Each structure stands twice: as structure tokens, then as C-alpha cells.
Biopython code that builds the backbone (N, CA, C, O; Angstrom):
import numpy as np
from Bio.PDB.StructureBuilder import StructureBuilder

atoms = [
    (1, "UNK", "N", (-0.968, 114.242, 15.428)),
    (1, "UNK", "CA", (-0.747, 114.524, 14.014)),
    (1, "UNK", "C", (-0.431, 116.004, 13.859)),
    (1, "UNK", "O", (-1.074, 116.856, 14.473)),
    (2, "UNK", "N", (0.547, 116.296, 13.047)),
    (2, "UNK", "CA", (0.932, 117.676, 12.778)),
    (2, "UNK", "C", (0.045, 118.216, 11.663)),
    (2, "UNK", "O", (-0.069, 117.600, 10.603)),
    (3, "UNK", "N", (-0.577, 119.356, 11.898)),
    (3, "UNK", "CA", (-1.460, 119.977, 10.914)),
    (3, "UNK", "C", (-0.630, 120.969, 10.098)),
    (3, "UNK", "O", (-0.595, 122.163, 10.399)),
    (4, "UNK", "N", (0.032, 120.461, 9.069)),
    (4, "UNK", "CA", (0.956, 121.297, 8.317)),
    (4, "UNK", "C", (0.748, 121.254, 6.801)),
    (4, "UNK", "O", (1.649, 121.618, 6.045)),
    (5, "UNK", "N", (-0.420, 120.815, 6.355)),
    (5, "UNK", "CA", (-0.672, 120.711, 4.913)),
    (5, "UNK", "C", (-1.084, 122.039, 4.294)),
    (5, "UNK", "O", (-0.988, 122.205, 3.078)),
    (6, "UNK", "N", (-1.538, 122.982, 5.102)),
    (6, "UNK", "CA", (-1.970, 124.276, 4.601)),
    (6, "UNK", "C", (-3.058, 124.858, 5.484)),
    (6, "UNK", "O", (-3.376, 124.322, 6.546)),
    (7, "UNK", "N", (-3.616, 125.956, 5.026)),
    (7, "UNK", "CA", (-4.704, 126.619, 5.748)),
    (7, "UNK", "C", (-5.978, 126.435, 4.951)),
    (7, "UNK", "O", (-5.978, 126.553, 3.726)),
    (8, "UNK", "N", (-7.073, 126.143, 5.656)),
    (8, "UNK", "CA", (-8.379, 126.037, 5.002)),
    (8, "UNK", "C", (-9.378, 126.923, 5.710)),
    (8, "UNK", "O", (-9.171, 127.351, 6.845)),
    (9, "UNK", "N", (-10.476, 127.188, 5.007)),
    (9, "UNK", "CA", (-11.574, 127.963, 5.558)),
    (9, "UNK", "C", (-12.851, 127.169, 5.357)),
    (9, "UNK", "O", (-13.101, 126.647, 4.271)),
    (10, "UNK", "N", (-13.668, 127.075, 6.419)),
    (10, "UNK", "CA", (-14.952, 126.363, 6.360)),
    (10, "UNK", "C", (-16.062, 127.400, 6.400)),
    (10, "UNK", "O", (-16.064, 128.298, 7.243)),
    (11, "UNK", "N", (-17.010, 127.261, 5.469)),
    (11, "UNK", "CA", (-18.154, 128.159, 5.390)),
    (11, "UNK", "C", (-19.454, 127.381, 5.564)),
    (11, "UNK", "O", (-19.568, 126.241, 5.114)),
    (12, "UNK", "N", (-20.422, 127.997, 6.211)),
    (12, "UNK", "CA", (-21.780, 127.477, 6.277)),
    (12, "UNK", "C", (-22.667, 128.385, 5.436)),
    (12, "UNK", "O", (-22.225, 129.424, 4.946)),
    (13, "UNK", "N", (-23.920, 127.982, 5.276)),
    (13, "UNK", "CA", (-24.867, 128.805, 4.513)),
    (13, "UNK", "C", (-26.000, 129.234, 5.423)),
    (13, "UNK", "O", (-26.555, 128.419, 6.160)),
    (14, "UNK", "N", (-26.344, 130.518, 5.375)),
    (14, "UNK", "CA", (-27.427, 131.061, 6.181)),
    (14, "UNK", "C", (-28.482, 131.618, 5.243)),
    (14, "UNK", "O", (-28.158, 132.333, 4.295)),
    (15, "UNK", "N", (-29.756, 131.290, 5.504)),
    (15, "UNK", "CA", (-30.871, 131.799, 4.702)),
    (15, "UNK", "C", (-31.141, 133.245, 5.122)),
    (15, "UNK", "O", (-31.497, 133.510, 6.271)),
    (16, "UNK", "N", (-30.968, 134.179, 4.177)),
    (16, "UNK", "CA", (-31.166, 135.598, 4.468)),
    (16, "UNK", "C", (-32.415, 136.156, 3.783)),
    (16, "UNK", "O", (-32.597, 137.372, 3.722)),
    (17, "UNK", "N", (-33.275, 135.276, 3.269)),
    (17, "UNK", "CA", (-34.489, 135.733, 2.586)),
    (17, "UNK", "C", (-35.519, 136.180, 3.614)),
    (17, "UNK", "O", (-35.509, 135.732, 4.761)),
    (18, "UNK", "N", (-36.385, 137.049, 3.194)),
    (18, "UNK", "CA", (-37.469, 137.508, 4.056)),
    (18, "UNK", "C", (-38.566, 136.458, 4.128)),
    (18, "UNK", "O", (-38.574, 135.511, 3.342)),
    (19, "UNK", "N", (-39.477, 136.619, 5.054)),
    (19, "UNK", "CA", (-40.585, 135.686, 5.212)),
    (19, "UNK", "C", (-41.407, 135.557, 3.942)),
    (19, "UNK", "O", (-41.816, 136.563, 3.363)),
    (20, "UNK", "N", (-41.652, 134.332, 3.504)),
    (20, "UNK", "CA", (-42.467, 134.070, 2.325)),
    (20, "UNK", "C", (-41.728, 134.184, 1.009)),
    (20, "UNK", "O", (-42.313, 133.918, -0.041)),
    (21, "UNK", "N", (-40.473, 134.568, 1.026)),
    (21, "UNK", "CA", (-39.691, 134.699, -0.204)),
    (21, "UNK", "C", (-38.928, 133.415, -0.495)),
    (21, "UNK", "O", (-38.763, 132.562, 0.377)),
    (22, "UNK", "N", (-38.462, 133.294, -1.740)),
    (22, "UNK", "CA", (-37.616, 132.169, -2.107)),
    (22, "UNK", "C", (-36.338, 132.232, -1.273)),
    (22, "UNK", "O", (-35.856, 133.320, -0.960)),
    (23, "UNK", "N", (-35.788, 131.073, -0.914)),
    (23, "UNK", "CA", (-34.558, 131.083, -0.121)),
    (23, "UNK", "C", (-33.412, 131.781, -0.853)),
    (23, "UNK", "O", (-33.207, 131.587, -2.051)),
    (24, "UNK", "N", (-32.682, 132.584, -0.112)),
    (24, "UNK", "CA", (-31.467, 133.232, -0.605)),
    (24, "UNK", "C", (-30.407, 132.993, 0.457)),
    (24, "UNK", "O", (-30.613, 133.301, 1.630)),
    (25, "UNK", "N", (-29.275, 132.443, 0.043)),
    (25, "UNK", "CA", (-28.256, 132.037, 1.008)),
    (25, "UNK", "C", (-27.035, 132.939, 0.951)),
    (25, "UNK", "O", (-26.666, 133.457, -0.103)),
    (26, "UNK", "N", (-26.423, 133.112, 2.107)),
    (26, "UNK", "CA", (-25.185, 133.862, 2.241)),
    (26, "UNK", "C", (-24.175, 132.964, 2.946)),
    (26, "UNK", "O", (-24.521, 132.246, 3.884)),
    (27, "UNK", "N", (-22.939, 133.009, 2.493)),
    (27, "UNK", "CA", (-21.880, 132.206, 3.117)),
    (27, "UNK", "C", (-21.398, 132.882, 4.392)),
    (27, "UNK", "O", (-21.209, 134.098, 4.430)),
    (28, "UNK", "N", (-21.197, 132.070, 5.449)),
    (28, "UNK", "CA", (-20.725, 132.568, 6.742)),
    (28, "UNK", "C", (-19.523, 131.731, 7.159)),
    (28, "UNK", "O", (-19.588, 130.502, 7.178)),
    (29, "UNK", "N", (-18.423, 132.406, 7.494)),
    (29, "UNK", "CA", (-17.200, 131.696, 7.896)),
    (29, "UNK", "C", (-17.400, 131.075, 9.278)),
    (29, "UNK", "O", (-17.791, 131.751, 10.229)),
    (30, "UNK", "N", (-17.117, 129.741, 9.370)),
    (30, "UNK", "CA", (-17.243, 129.010, 10.625)),
    (30, "UNK", "C", (-15.890, 128.665, 11.244)),
    (30, "UNK", "O", (-15.765, 128.574, 12.465)),
    (31, "UNK", "N", (-14.887, 128.477, 10.403)),
    (31, "UNK", "CA", (-13.581, 128.032, 10.898)),
    (31, "UNK", "C", (-12.507, 128.405, 9.899)),
    (31, "UNK", "O", (-12.728, 128.387, 8.688)),
    (32, "UNK", "N", (-11.337, 128.744, 10.426)),
    (32, "UNK", "CA", (-10.174, 128.966, 9.568)),
    (32, "UNK", "C", (-8.948, 128.537, 10.360)),
    (32, "UNK", "O", (-8.781, 128.932, 11.514)),
    (33, "UNK", "N", (-8.101, 127.738, 9.751)),
    (33, "UNK", "CA", (-6.901, 127.293, 10.448)),
    (33, "UNK", "C", (-6.147, 126.242, 9.655)),
    (33, "UNK", "O", (-6.503, 125.910, 8.525)),
    (34, "UNK", "N", (-5.100, 125.729, 10.276)),
    (34, "UNK", "CA", (-4.246, 124.726, 9.654)),
    (34, "UNK", "C", (-4.959, 123.385, 9.583)),
    (34, "UNK", "O", (-5.798, 123.071, 10.427)),
    (35, "UNK", "N", (-4.618, 122.596, 8.567)),
    (35, "UNK", "CA", (-5.173, 121.253, 8.417)),
    (35, "UNK", "C", (-4.072, 120.279, 8.059)),
    (35, "UNK", "O", (-3.003, 120.662, 7.583)),
    (36, "UNK", "N", (-4.359, 119.003, 8.299)),
    (36, "UNK", "CA", (-3.480, 117.915, 7.891)),
    (36, "UNK", "C", (-4.261, 116.946, 7.035)),
    (36, "UNK", "O", (-5.416, 116.647, 7.339)),
    (37, "UNK", "N", (-3.655, 116.450, 5.969)),
    (37, "UNK", "CA", (-4.330, 115.487, 5.097)),
    (37, "UNK", "C", (-4.317, 114.109, 5.740)),
    (37, "UNK", "O", (-3.321, 113.694, 6.332)),
    (38, "UNK", "N", (-5.442, 113.401, 5.613)),
    (38, "UNK", "CA", (-5.583, 112.042, 6.125)),
    (38, "UNK", "C", (-5.639, 111.065, 4.952)),
    (38, "UNK", "O", (-6.076, 111.427, 3.860)),
    (39, "UNK", "N", (-5.201, 109.839, 5.177)),
    (39, "UNK", "CA", (-5.292, 108.793, 4.157)),
    (39, "UNK", "C", (-6.737, 108.310, 4.060)),
    (39, "UNK", "O", (-7.480, 108.360, 5.041)),
    (40, "UNK", "N", (-7.134, 107.842, 2.876)),
    (40, "UNK", "CA", (-8.482, 107.297, 2.694)),
    (40, "UNK", "C", (-8.504, 106.374, 1.496)),
    (40, "UNK", "O", (-7.629, 106.428, 0.632)),
    (41, "UNK", "N", (-9.530, 105.514, 1.458)),
    (41, "UNK", "CA", (-9.742, 104.626, 0.317)),
    (41, "UNK", "C", (-10.846, 105.203, -0.550)),
    (41, "UNK", "O", (-11.750, 105.874, -0.052)),
    (42, "UNK", "N", (-10.772, 104.943, -1.842)),
    (42, "UNK", "CA", (-11.811, 105.443, -2.736)),
    (42, "UNK", "C", (-12.881, 104.406, -3.019)),
    (42, "UNK", "O", (-13.921, 104.737, -3.588)),
    (43, "UNK", "N", (-12.651, 103.164, -2.635)),
    (43, "UNK", "CA", (-13.644, 102.111, -2.854)),
    (43, "UNK", "C", (-13.649, 101.181, -1.645)),
    (43, "UNK", "O", (-12.589, 100.898, -1.087)),
    (44, "UNK", "N", (-14.821, 100.701, -1.229)),
    (44, "UNK", "CA", (-14.862, 99.800, -0.084)),
    (44, "UNK", "C", (-14.246, 98.442, -0.421)),
    (44, "UNK", "O", (-14.305, 97.987, -1.564)),
    (45, "UNK", "N", (-13.666, 97.816, 0.569)),
    (45, "UNK", "CA", (-13.065, 96.499, 0.373)),
    (45, "UNK", "C", (-14.150, 95.441, 0.216)),
    (45, "UNK", "O", (-14.036, 94.550, -0.626)),
    (46, "UNK", "N", (-15.199, 95.535, 1.023)),
    (46, "UNK", "CA", (-16.295, 94.566, 1.000)),
    (46, "UNK", "C", (-17.617, 95.279, 0.752)),
    (46, "UNK", "O", (-18.288, 95.664, 1.709)),
    (47, "UNK", "N", (-18.015, 95.469, -0.520)),
    (47, "UNK", "CA", (-19.296, 96.118, -0.784)),
    (47, "UNK", "C", (-20.454, 95.282, -0.238)),
    (47, "UNK", "O", (-20.416, 94.053, -0.291)),
    (48, "UNK", "N", (-21.464, 95.939, 0.278)),
    (48, "UNK", "CA", (-22.628, 95.248, 0.826)),
    (48, "UNK", "C", (-23.901, 95.793, 0.194)),
    (48, "UNK", "O", (-23.887, 96.839, -0.455)),
    (49, "UNK", "N", (-25.001, 95.072, 0.393)),
    (49, "UNK", "CA", (-26.283, 95.540, -0.114)),
    (49, "UNK", "C", (-26.699, 96.800, 0.644)),
    (49, "UNK", "O", (-26.317, 97.004, 1.796)),
    (50, "UNK", "N", (-27.482, 97.630, -0.019)),
    (50, "UNK", "CA", (-28.051, 98.843, 0.561)),
    (50, "UNK", "C", (-26.996, 99.802, 1.087)),
    (50, "UNK", "O", (-27.251, 100.580, 2.006)),
    (51, "UNK", "N", (-25.836, 99.739, 0.509)),
    (51, "UNK", "CA", (-24.748, 100.640, 0.900)),
    (51, "UNK", "C", (-24.905, 101.938, 0.124)),
    (51, "UNK", "O", (-25.156, 101.916, -1.081)),
    (52, "UNK", "N", (-24.762, 103.052, 0.796)),
    (52, "UNK", "CA", (-24.839, 104.342, 0.134)),
    (52, "UNK", "C", (-23.443, 104.730, -0.333)),
    (52, "UNK", "O", (-22.535, 104.894, 0.482)),
    (53, "UNK", "N", (-23.269, 104.877, -1.652)),
    (53, "UNK", "CA", (-21.979, 105.288, -2.183)),
    (53, "UNK", "C", (-21.833, 106.800, -2.042)),
    (53, "UNK", "O", (-22.686, 107.558, -2.503)),
    (54, "UNK", "N", (-20.769, 107.226, -1.416)),
    (54, "UNK", "CA", (-20.481, 108.646, -1.276)),
    (54, "UNK", "C", (-19.072, 108.882, -1.795)),
    (54, "UNK", "O", (-18.116, 108.255, -1.338)),
    (55, "UNK", "N", (-18.955, 109.779, -2.739)),
    (55, "UNK", "CA", (-17.651, 110.101, -3.314)),
    (55, "UNK", "C", (-16.811, 110.838, -2.271)),
    (55, "UNK", "O", (-17.309, 111.727, -1.580)),
    (56, "UNK", "N", (-15.557, 110.471, -2.164)),
    (56, "UNK", "CA", (-14.632, 111.161, -1.275)),
    (56, "UNK", "C", (-13.493, 111.729, -2.109)),
    (56, "UNK", "O", (-12.807, 111.000, -2.826)),
    (57, "UNK", "N", (-13.300, 113.053, -2.005)),
    (57, "UNK", "CA", (-12.223, 113.709, -2.739)),
    (57, "UNK", "C", (-11.011, 113.956, -1.853)),
    (57, "UNK", "O", (-9.879, 113.999, -2.334)),
    (58, "UNK", "N", (-11.256, 114.119, -0.550)),
    (58, "UNK", "CA", (-10.183, 114.463, 0.371)),
    (58, "UNK", "C", (-10.667, 114.241, 1.798)),
    (58, "UNK", "O", (-11.850, 114.413, 2.091)),
    (59, "UNK", "N", (-9.750, 113.858, 2.688)),
    (59, "UNK", "CA", (-10.034, 113.793, 4.124)),
    (59, "UNK", "C", (-8.985, 114.630, 4.829)),
    (59, "UNK", "O", (-7.793, 114.522, 4.540)),
    (60, "UNK", "N", (-9.432, 115.468, 5.757)),
    (60, "UNK", "CA", (-8.519, 116.345, 6.474)),
    (60, "UNK", "C", (-8.834, 116.346, 7.963)),
    (60, "UNK", "O", (-9.936, 115.992, 8.382)),
    (61, "UNK", "N", (-7.844, 116.752, 8.753)),
    (61, "UNK", "CA", (-8.019, 116.906, 10.200)),
    (61, "UNK", "C", (-7.732, 118.353, 10.563)),
    (61, "UNK", "O", (-6.764, 118.950, 10.092)),
    (62, "UNK", "N", (-8.605, 118.912, 11.420)),
    (62, "UNK", "CA", (-8.434, 120.271, 11.921)),
    (62, "UNK", "C", (-8.563, 120.241, 13.437)),
    (62, "UNK", "O", (-8.959, 119.229, 14.016)),
    (63, "UNK", "N", (-8.225, 121.362, 14.077)),
    (63, "UNK", "CA", (-8.482, 121.468, 15.505)),
    (63, "UNK", "C", (-9.995, 121.402, 15.715)),
    (63, "UNK", "O", (-10.758, 121.865, 14.867)),
    (64, "UNK", "N", (-10.425, 120.840, 16.821)),
    (64, "UNK", "CA", (-11.849, 120.584, 17.037)),
    (64, "UNK", "C", (-12.671, 121.865, 16.938)),
    (64, "UNK", "O", (-12.350, 122.894, 17.533)),
    (65, "UNK", "N", (-13.756, 121.752, 16.151)),
    (65, "UNK", "CA", (-14.729, 122.826, 16.017)),
    (65, "UNK", "C", (-16.090, 122.165, 15.808)),
    (65, "UNK", "O", (-16.412, 121.729, 14.703)),
    (66, "UNK", "N", (-16.880, 122.095, 16.866)),
    (66, "UNK", "CA", (-18.183, 121.428, 16.808)),
    (66, "UNK", "C", (-19.193, 122.153, 15.929)),
    (66, "UNK", "O", (-20.239, 121.589, 15.608)),
    (67, "UNK", "N", (-18.906, 123.387, 15.533)),
    (67, "UNK", "CA", (-19.820, 124.134, 14.667)),
    (67, "UNK", "C", (-19.772, 123.634, 13.228)),
    (67, "UNK", "O", (-20.702, 123.885, 12.462)),
    (68, "UNK", "N", (-18.714, 122.936, 12.847)),
    (68, "UNK", "CA", (-18.573, 122.411, 11.481)),
    (68, "UNK", "C", (-19.434, 121.162, 11.358)),
    (68, "UNK", "O", (-19.293, 120.225, 12.143)),
    (69, "UNK", "N", (-20.332, 121.148, 10.367)),
    (69, "UNK", "CA", (-21.279, 120.048, 10.192)),
    (69, "UNK", "C", (-21.375, 119.647, 8.722)),
    (69, "UNK", "O", (-20.775, 120.276, 7.850)),
    (70, "UNK", "N", (-22.142, 118.589, 8.468)),
    (70, "UNK", "CA", (-22.396, 118.162, 7.094)),
    (70, "UNK", "C", (-23.000, 119.312, 6.304)),
    (70, "UNK", "O", (-23.724, 120.149, 6.844)),
    (71, "UNK", "N", (-22.687, 119.335, 5.023)),
    (71, "UNK", "CA", (-23.186, 120.306, 4.047)),
    (71, "UNK", "C", (-22.526, 121.676, 4.148)),
    (71, "UNK", "O", (-22.831, 122.554, 3.340)),
    (72, "UNK", "N", (-21.626, 121.892, 5.122)),
    (72, "UNK", "CA", (-20.774, 123.073, 5.065)),
    (72, "UNK", "C", (-19.817, 122.859, 3.907)),
    (72, "UNK", "O", (-19.716, 121.746, 3.391)),
    (73, "UNK", "N", (-19.108, 123.906, 3.487)),
    (73, "UNK", "CA", (-18.130, 123.705, 2.425)),
    (73, "UNK", "C", (-16.795, 124.317, 2.794)),
    (73, "UNK", "O", (-16.713, 125.255, 3.588)),
    (74, "UNK", "N", (-15.746, 123.759, 2.194)),
    (74, "UNK", "CA", (-14.367, 124.084, 2.528)),
    (74, "UNK", "C", (-13.667, 124.658, 1.304)),
    (74, "UNK", "O", (-13.878, 124.206, 0.179)),
    (75, "UNK", "N", (-12.834, 125.659, 1.544)),
    (75, "UNK", "CA", (-11.935, 126.199, 0.528)),
    (75, "UNK", "C", (-10.529, 126.043, 1.083)),
    (75, "UNK", "O", (-10.270, 126.412, 2.229)),
    (76, "UNK", "N", (-9.624, 125.502, 0.286)),
    (76, "UNK", "CA", (-8.279, 125.199, 0.757)),
    (76, "UNK", "C", (-7.344, 126.412, 0.650)),
    (76, "UNK", "O", (-6.307, 126.363, -0.012)),
    (77, "UNK", "N", (-7.737, 127.483, 1.310)),
    (77, "UNK", "CA", (-6.908, 128.683, 1.414)),
    (77, "UNK", "C", (-7.511, 129.581, 2.493)),
    (77, "UNK", "O", (-8.629, 129.354, 2.955)),
    (78, "UNK", "N", (-6.764, 130.585, 2.879)),
    (78, "UNK", "CA", (-7.257, 131.570, 3.831)),
    (78, "UNK", "C", (-8.195, 132.508, 3.071)),
    (78, "UNK", "O", (-7.792, 133.098, 2.069)),
    (79, "UNK", "N", (-9.437, 132.654, 3.532)),
    (79, "UNK", "CA", (-10.407, 133.466, 2.809)),
    (79, "UNK", "C", (-11.438, 134.062, 3.768)),
    (79, "UNK", "O", (-11.828, 133.432, 4.751)),
    (80, "UNK", "N", (-11.872, 135.285, 3.466)),
    (80, "UNK", "CA", (-12.969, 135.880, 4.223)),
    (80, "UNK", "C", (-14.298, 135.545, 3.573)),
    (80, "UNK", "O", (-15.309, 135.389, 4.258)),
    (81, "UNK", "N", (-14.297, 135.436, 2.255)),
    (81, "UNK", "CA", (-15.480, 135.053, 1.489)),
    (81, "UNK", "C", (-15.024, 134.198, 0.312)),
    (81, "UNK", "O", (-13.931, 134.408, -0.214)),
    (82, "UNK", "N", (-15.858, 133.223, -0.116)),
    (82, "UNK", "CA", (-15.492, 132.436, -1.296)),
    (82, "UNK", "C", (-15.513, 133.313, -2.552)),
    (82, "UNK", "O", (-16.291, 134.261, -2.657)),
    (83, "UNK", "N", (-14.644, 132.969, -3.491)),
    (83, "UNK", "CA", (-14.565, 133.712, -4.750)),
    (83, "UNK", "C", (-14.811, 132.772, -5.912)),
    (83, "UNK", "O", (-14.667, 131.557, -5.778)),
    (84, "UNK", "N", (-15.183, 133.338, -7.059)),
    (84, "UNK", "CA", (-15.324, 132.534, -8.269)),
    (84, "UNK", "C", (-13.989, 131.876, -8.577)),
    (84, "UNK", "O", (-12.938, 132.504, -8.448)),
    (85, "UNK", "N", (-14.028, 130.624, -8.978)),
    (85, "UNK", "CA", (-12.810, 129.905, -9.301)),
    (85, "UNK", "C", (-12.233, 129.116, -8.134)),
    (85, "UNK", "O", (-11.325, 128.309, -8.333)),
    (86, "UNK", "N", (-12.740, 129.332, -6.917)),
    (86, "UNK", "CA", (-12.270, 128.548, -5.770)),
    (86, "UNK", "C", (-12.741, 127.104, -5.900)),
    (86, "UNK", "O", (-13.874, 126.846, -6.306)),
    (87, "UNK", "N", (-11.864, 126.169, -5.554)),
    (87, "UNK", "CA", (-12.245, 124.756, -5.489)),
    (87, "UNK", "C", (-13.043, 124.565, -4.203)),
    (87, "UNK", "O", (-12.532, 124.793, -3.106)),
    (88, "UNK", "N", (-14.313, 124.140, -4.348)),
    (88, "UNK", "CA", (-15.177, 123.947, -3.184)),
    (88, "UNK", "C", (-15.324, 122.469, -2.872)),
    (88, "UNK", "O", (-15.523, 121.645, -3.765)),
    (89, "UNK", "N", (-15.224, 122.153, -1.602)),
    (89, "UNK", "CA", (-15.350, 120.783, -1.126)),
    (89, "UNK", "C", (-16.442, 120.760, -0.061)),
    (89, "UNK", "O", (-16.354, 121.466, 0.944)),
    (90, "UNK", "N", (-17.468, 119.946, -0.286)),
    (90, "UNK", "CA", (-18.576, 119.840, 0.665)),
    (90, "UNK", "C", (-18.234, 118.826, 1.758)),
    (90, "UNK", "O", (-17.653, 117.776, 1.485)),
    (91, "UNK", "N", (-18.601, 119.155, 2.989)),
    (91, "UNK", "CA", (-18.396, 118.231, 4.103)),
    (91, "UNK", "C", (-19.488, 117.165, 4.029)),
    (91, "UNK", "O", (-20.672, 117.478, 4.148)),
    (92, "UNK", "N", (-19.090, 115.906, 3.832)),
    (92, "UNK", "CA", (-20.059, 114.805, 3.815)),
    (92, "UNK", "C", (-20.089, 114.090, 5.161)),
    (92, "UNK", "O", (-21.045, 113.379, 5.471)),
    (93, "UNK", "N", (-19.035, 114.281, 5.966)),
    (93, "UNK", "CA", (-18.994, 113.674, 7.302)),
    (93, "UNK", "C", (-18.033, 114.482, 8.162)),
    (93, "UNK", "O", (-16.921, 114.796, 7.737)),
    (94, "UNK", "N", (-18.465, 114.815, 9.369)),
    (94, "UNK", "CA", (-17.600, 115.503, 10.329)),
    (94, "UNK", "C", (-17.540, 114.659, 11.593)),
    (94, "UNK", "O", (-18.566, 114.393, 12.220)),
    (95, "UNK", "N", (-16.341, 114.239, 11.963)),
    (95, "UNK", "CA", (-16.140, 113.462, 13.188)),
    (95, "UNK", "C", (-15.454, 114.358, 14.210)),
    (95, "UNK", "O", (-14.362, 114.866, 13.956)),
    (96, "UNK", "N", (-16.083, 114.556, 15.359)),
    (96, "UNK", "CA", (-15.523, 115.369, 16.428)),
    (96, "UNK", "C", (-15.106, 114.433, 17.553)),
    (96, "UNK", "O", (-15.937, 113.707, 18.098)),
    (97, "UNK", "N", (-13.830, 114.446, 17.900)),
    (97, "UNK", "CA", (-13.340, 113.533, 18.934)),
    (97, "UNK", "C", (-11.946, 113.907, 19.390)),
    (97, "UNK", "O", (-11.556, 115.074, 19.359)),
    (98, "UNK", "N", (-11.197, 112.892, 19.815)),
    (98, "UNK", "CA", (-9.831, 113.118, 20.274)),
    (98, "UNK", "C", (-8.874, 112.240, 19.472)),
    (98, "UNK", "O", (-9.233, 111.147, 19.034)),
    (99, "UNK", "N", (-7.667, 112.729, 19.292)),
    (99, "UNK", "CA", (-6.619, 111.975, 18.616)),
    (99, "UNK", "C", (-6.157, 110.862, 19.551)),
    (99, "UNK", "O", (-5.844, 111.119, 20.714)),
    (100, "UNK", "N", (-6.113, 109.622, 19.049)),
    (100, "UNK", "CA", (-5.733, 108.475, 19.875)),
    (100, "UNK", "C", (-4.306, 108.567, 20.397)),
    (100, "UNK", "O", (-4.025, 108.095, 21.499)),
    (101, "UNK", "N", (-3.412, 109.158, 19.638)),
    (101, "UNK", "CA", (-2.008, 109.215, 20.033)),
    (101, "UNK", "C", (-1.691, 110.379, 20.970)),
    (101, "UNK", "O", (-1.021, 110.198, 21.987)),
    (102, "UNK", "N", (-2.179, 111.581, 20.623)),
    (102, "UNK", "CA", (-1.812, 112.766, 21.399)),
    (102, "UNK", "C", (-2.871, 113.176, 22.421)),
    (102, "UNK", "O", (-2.567, 113.898, 23.370)),
    (103, "UNK", "N", (-4.103, 112.723, 22.236)),
    (103, "UNK", "CA", (-5.186, 113.122, 23.123)),
    (103, "UNK", "C", (-5.762, 114.490, 22.810)),
    (103, "UNK", "O", (-6.619, 114.978, 23.546)),
    (104, "UNK", "N", (-5.303, 115.130, 21.715)),
    (104, "UNK", "CA", (-5.800, 116.451, 21.339)),
    (104, "UNK", "C", (-7.218, 116.360, 20.796)),
    (104, "UNK", "O", (-7.606, 115.358, 20.194)),
    (105, "UNK", "N", (-7.984, 117.423, 21.018)),
    (105, "UNK", "CA", (-9.337, 117.528, 20.475)),
    (105, "UNK", "C", (-9.232, 117.809, 18.979)),
    (105, "UNK", "O", (-8.562, 118.758, 18.572)),
    (106, "UNK", "N", (-9.897, 116.981, 18.149)),
    (106, "UNK", "CA", (-9.785, 117.115, 16.695)),
    (106, "UNK", "C", (-11.155, 117.009, 16.031)),
    (106, "UNK", "O", (-12.114, 116.514, 16.622)),
    (107, "UNK", "N", (-11.223, 117.481, 14.800)),
    (107, "UNK", "CA", (-12.366, 117.266, 13.916)),
    (107, "UNK", "C", (-11.811, 116.719, 12.611)),
    (107, "UNK", "O", (-10.973, 117.357, 11.975)),
    (108, "UNK", "N", (-12.276, 115.536, 12.205)),
    (108, "UNK", "CA", (-11.900, 114.942, 10.921)),
    (108, "UNK", "C", (-13.028, 115.196, 9.939)),
    (108, "UNK", "O", (-14.189, 114.914, 10.234)),
    (109, "UNK", "N", (-12.690, 115.725, 8.774)),
    (109, "UNK", "CA", (-13.684, 116.055, 7.753)),
    (109, "UNK", "C", (-13.491, 115.176, 6.523)),
    (109, "UNK", "O", (-12.382, 115.053, 6.004)),
    (110, "UNK", "N", (-14.578, 114.569, 6.064)),
    (110, "UNK", "CA", (-14.588, 113.846, 4.791)),
    (110, "UNK", "C", (-15.225, 114.806, 3.789)),
    (110, "UNK", "O", (-16.316, 115.326, 4.024)),
    (111, "UNK", "N", (-14.534, 115.036, 2.668)),
    (111, "UNK", "CA", (-14.947, 116.064, 1.716)),
    (111, "UNK", "C", (-15.139, 115.491, 0.324)),
    (111, "UNK", "O", (-14.472, 114.535, -0.071)),
    (112, "UNK", "N", (-16.066, 116.096, -0.413)),
    (112, "UNK", "CA", (-16.222, 115.756, -1.833)),
    (112, "UNK", "C", (-16.300, 117.042, -2.609)),
    (112, "UNK", "O", (-16.902, 118.017, -2.158)),
    (113, "UNK", "N", (-15.688, 117.046, -3.787)),
    (113, "UNK", "CA", (-15.646, 118.255, -4.609)),
    (113, "UNK", "C", (-17.014, 118.533, -5.211)),
    (113, "UNK", "O", (-17.685, 117.626, -5.703)),
    (114, "UNK", "N", (-17.420, 119.793, -5.166)),
    (114, "UNK", "CA", (-18.695, 120.229, -5.736)),
    (114, "UNK", "C", (-18.451, 121.458, -6.594)),
    (114, "UNK", "O", (-17.433, 122.137, -6.465)),
    (115, "UNK", "N", (-19.404, 121.728, -7.470)),
    (115, "UNK", "CA", (-19.314, 122.939, -8.291)),
    (115, "UNK", "C", (-19.865, 124.105, -7.517)),
    (115, "UNK", "O", (-20.810, 123.962, -6.741)),
    (116, "UNK", "N", (-19.264, 125.274, -7.731)),
    (116, "UNK", "CA", (-19.663, 126.486, -7.003)),
    (116, "UNK", "C", (-21.041, 126.947, -7.381)),
    (116, "UNK", "O", (-21.521, 127.953, -6.857)),
]
sb = StructureBuilder()
sb.init_structure("model")
sb.init_model(0)
sb.init_chain("A")
sb.init_seg("    ")
for serial, (resi, resn, name, xyz) in enumerate(atoms, 1):
    if name == "N":
        sb.init_residue(resn, " ", resi, " ")
    sb.init_atom(name, np.array(xyz, "f"), 0.0, 1.0, " ", f" {name:<3s}", serial, name[0])
structure = sb.get_structure()
């Protein structure tokens, strides 16, 4: 798959509070590079009991980066730090594997839009 949809930046959160203090988080850049949009469905074909509904806003593929995990967030532009007004997408699922066609190492991210 050609990763030509644009550049994205993935951020994680690090607790920078001192011992015994309320948590205070700082954004840390984990990945930046080209991405490709993947197709997805917004509703399951066969709903089942005890199924957890998770909203999906976008699915993308990036070059493999095992550091990207659930609860990281994505901004669809090149950025050193997130800014007010950026559209933030939380990673709800990260699949690290290989592309079936090319054999390239890839990471597929399932994202949902969240408020900053």
C-alpha cells in the first residue's frame, strides 16, 4: 500500500508530576511520517451480545512503530507539539504486523475523534 494520504504525528502522554502530586501530563512525540487511509465499516454486520461498541472515525496505515499503543493520540499534520484547534484522534487499536501483499512491516491504527 502506498502511504500517500498525508503526514501525521503520534503523541503519547507522560506523567511529569512529582511524587504525591496530582497527575500532570505532557505530550511526547512517538512517531511522525506518511500515512495511508484504510477502508472501514461504521457498524458491524452481525451484532452480538456483550459486544463493546467503539466509535471509529478513521483507520490509517503507517510504517511499523511498536511504540505506538492504545490511548496515544494522532494529529493529521506535521507537528512538534499539539496546538489548540488541532483535530485529535485517539488510538483505540494498534495492529503491528506485515502487509500481506508487499511484506512490508506496518502498523494499522484505528482512531476515534476526541476533544482536546
